[in-house]
C-alpha positions, 0 to 999 in steps of 0.5 A: 307456804314457800315450801309448797310454792317452790314444789308447785314451781318447780314442778311447772318448770320441768312441765307438769300440769298442776290444778290449783283451786283458791279463794286467794285471788292474788295467789293464782294470779302469781301462781298461774299460767292460764286461769278458767274460773266456775261460776254458775255451774259453768267453767269460763274459756281458758285465760293467759293470766298476765291477761287477768287483773284481781279485778277482772278474776273477782269479777268471773269469779262471781258470774259476770 
């Protein structure tokens, strides 16, 4: 996992766009710059990952 995270960080620093799909909220928050959530068939507006905490992200995933 550490190797994969390091590779993702390196590519991000090179300017690559990365689509990360995960149910691990801490993983999403630590690896993302911006976050969108799909819930109830709808995609949320992109949010700055630094403005979201685990609780809020969980609520977004639940459709709130």
